[in-house]
Each structure stands twice: as structure tokens, then as C-alpha cells.
C-alpha positions in Angstrom: 4.5 -19.5 19.8 3.3 -18.3 23.2 -0.2 -17.1 24.1 0.9 -13.9 24.5 2.6 -13.5 21.1 -0.5 -14.9 19.6 -2.6 -12.0 20.9 0.1 -9.8 20.1 0.0 -10.8 16.4 -3.5 -10.8 16.8 -4.1 -7.5 17.7 -1.6 -6.0 15.0 -3.6 -7.8 12.4 -6.8 -6.2 13.7 -4.7 -2.8 13.8 -3.9 -3.3 10.3 -7.4 -4.2 9.1 -8.8 -1.1 10.8 -6.2 1.0 8.8 -6.6 -0.1 5.6 -10.6 0.1 6.1 -9.9 3.8 7.2 -7.5 4.5 4.3 -10.0 2.6 1.8 -12.9 5.5 3.0 -10.4 8.3 2.6 -9.7 7.2 -1.1 -13.4 6.6 -1.9 -14.2 10.3 -0.4 -11.7 11.3 -3.1 -13.7 9.7 -5.8 -11.3 6.7 -6.2 -13.0 2.9 -6.8 -11.4 0.3 -4.8 -10.6 -2.6 -6.8 -8.5 -5.1 -4.4 -7.8 -5.1 -0.8 -4.3 -7.0 0.7 -3.7 -8.6 -2.7 -1.1 -11.1 -2.1 1.2 -12.7 -4.9 4.9 -14.4 -5.0 6.4 -11.0 -5.5 4.8 -9.2 -2.2 1.6 -7.5 -1.2 -0.3 -4.3 -2.2 -2.5 -3.2 0.8 -5.0 -1.3 -1.8 -5.4 -1.0 -5.2 -7.5 1.6 -6.4 -8.9 3.5 -9.7 -9.6 6.7 -10.4 -10.4 7.9 -14.2 -7.6 6.3 -16.3 -4.7 5.9 -13.4 -4.4 3.0 -11.1 -3.0 3.7 -7.4 -1.4 1.0 -5.4 -1.4 1.7 -1.9 0.6 1.3 1.0 -1.0 1.6 4.5 1.3 2.3 7.0 -0.4 3.1 11.0 2.6 4.8 12.7 2.5 8.1 15.6 3.8 10.2 13.0 3.2 10.8 9.0 7.3 10.9 8.6 7.6 7.7 10.3 4.8 6.3 8.2 6.9 7.0 5.0 9.6 6.1 6.3 8.5 2.7 7.0 8.4 1.9 3.5 11.8 1.2 2.8 13.5 1.0 -0.9 13.2 -2.7 -0.5 9.2 -3.1 0.4 9.1 -0.4 -2.5 10.6 -3.0 -5.0 8.0 -5.3 -3.8 5.2 -3.2 -4.4 6.3 -2.3 -7.8 6.8 -6.0 -8.7 3.2 -7.0 -6.9 2.0 -4.3 -9.3 3.4 -5.6 -12.2 1.7 -9.1 -11.7 -1.6 -7.4 -10.9 -1.7 -5.7 -14.1 -0.9 -8.8 -15.8 -3.6 -10.7 -14.6 -5.9 -8.0 -15.5 -4.8 -6.9 -18.9 -7.6 -4.6 -19.3 -5.9 -2.3 -17.1 -2.6 -2.4 -18.9 -2.8 0.9 -20.6 -3.7 2.9 -17.3 -1.0 5.0 -16.0 0.2 3.8 -12.5 0.6 5.7 -9.4 2.3 4.6 -6.1 0.6 6.4 -2.7 1.5 6.1 1.0 -1.5 6.6 3.3 -0.4 7.2 6.9 -3.0 6.2 9.5 -2.2 8.5 12.7 -3.6 8.0 16.1 -6.9 10.3 16.7 -6.3 12.3 13.3 -7.4 12.0 9.6 -5.1 9.7 7.7 -2.7 11.5 5.6 -2.6 10.8 1.8 0.5 11.2 0.3 -0.3 11.2 -3.7 2.9 9.9 -6.2 5.0 9.1 -3.1 7.3 7.0 -5.0 8.1 5.7 -8.4 9.9 2.9 -9.9 12.7 4.9 -11.3 13.8 6.2 -7.6 14.7 2.9 -6.2 18.4 2.8 -5.0 18.6 -1.0 -4.5 21.5 -3.0 -5.8 20.9 -4.5 -9.2 20.2 -8.1 -7.7 17.6 -7.0 -5.0 15.1 -5.4 -7.6 
């Protein structure tokens, strides 16, 4: 990997961390409690996991130029990975098993307040072939 590629990766990583921090603050201001950041497992990664009342909120954060571009960046395959990772997180935290689950997207836009789209997708709206879920 060239030094230029390394610098680009570091920059992208830093932008991602900044976007996730901003998204976490948006959730806190909406009375959510952050339970985990950057949860990684064999199924995938979840940027933020939060709780509000009896609802677990699994959040994908996207830094893009527009809200539409951020929403479109969460593909069916990405949604499937998030759903699988959410199942594994709840399995590791069984005291949350009875909580409702919601899947949100937060679009972090340049020079604007992040846009929070609650209930952006559900587990039953995936359009993947059976073997890809």
C-alpha cells in the first residue's frame, strides 16, 4: 500500500469516527442511551447501538453529501449484515431479548445538522436472494 493510499485510509477513518461521534450526540439529545459503538462480529458491524425506553436502536451512520445519498448507501446486503449483527449482539446481551428493535440511519451532511431517519428499514423488507441473507 502506498503512503498516499495510507493517508487516504486514515482520513476516511477519521471522518467516520467524527461522523459517528456527531450521530451519537444527536441520539443523546433525543434521550437515547448509547450502549455500544462500532460493534463488530463475524456477521458484520453496527456503528451505534442505543436504547430508548424498551426499544433497542441499531444505527448505521453514513457521511455523504446528501441525505438521499446516505440512505441509498445502505444497500440490501448492508442491511442484511446489520440485522445479523443485531441478532448476535442481542444473543450476547440476553437481558435485552424482550426489547423492541428498530433500525435507523443517520446521515451526516457537510456543514449541516445530521439527519436522523428512524425506522429506516426492517428485517422483512430485504430483497436479497435466499442464500445471501
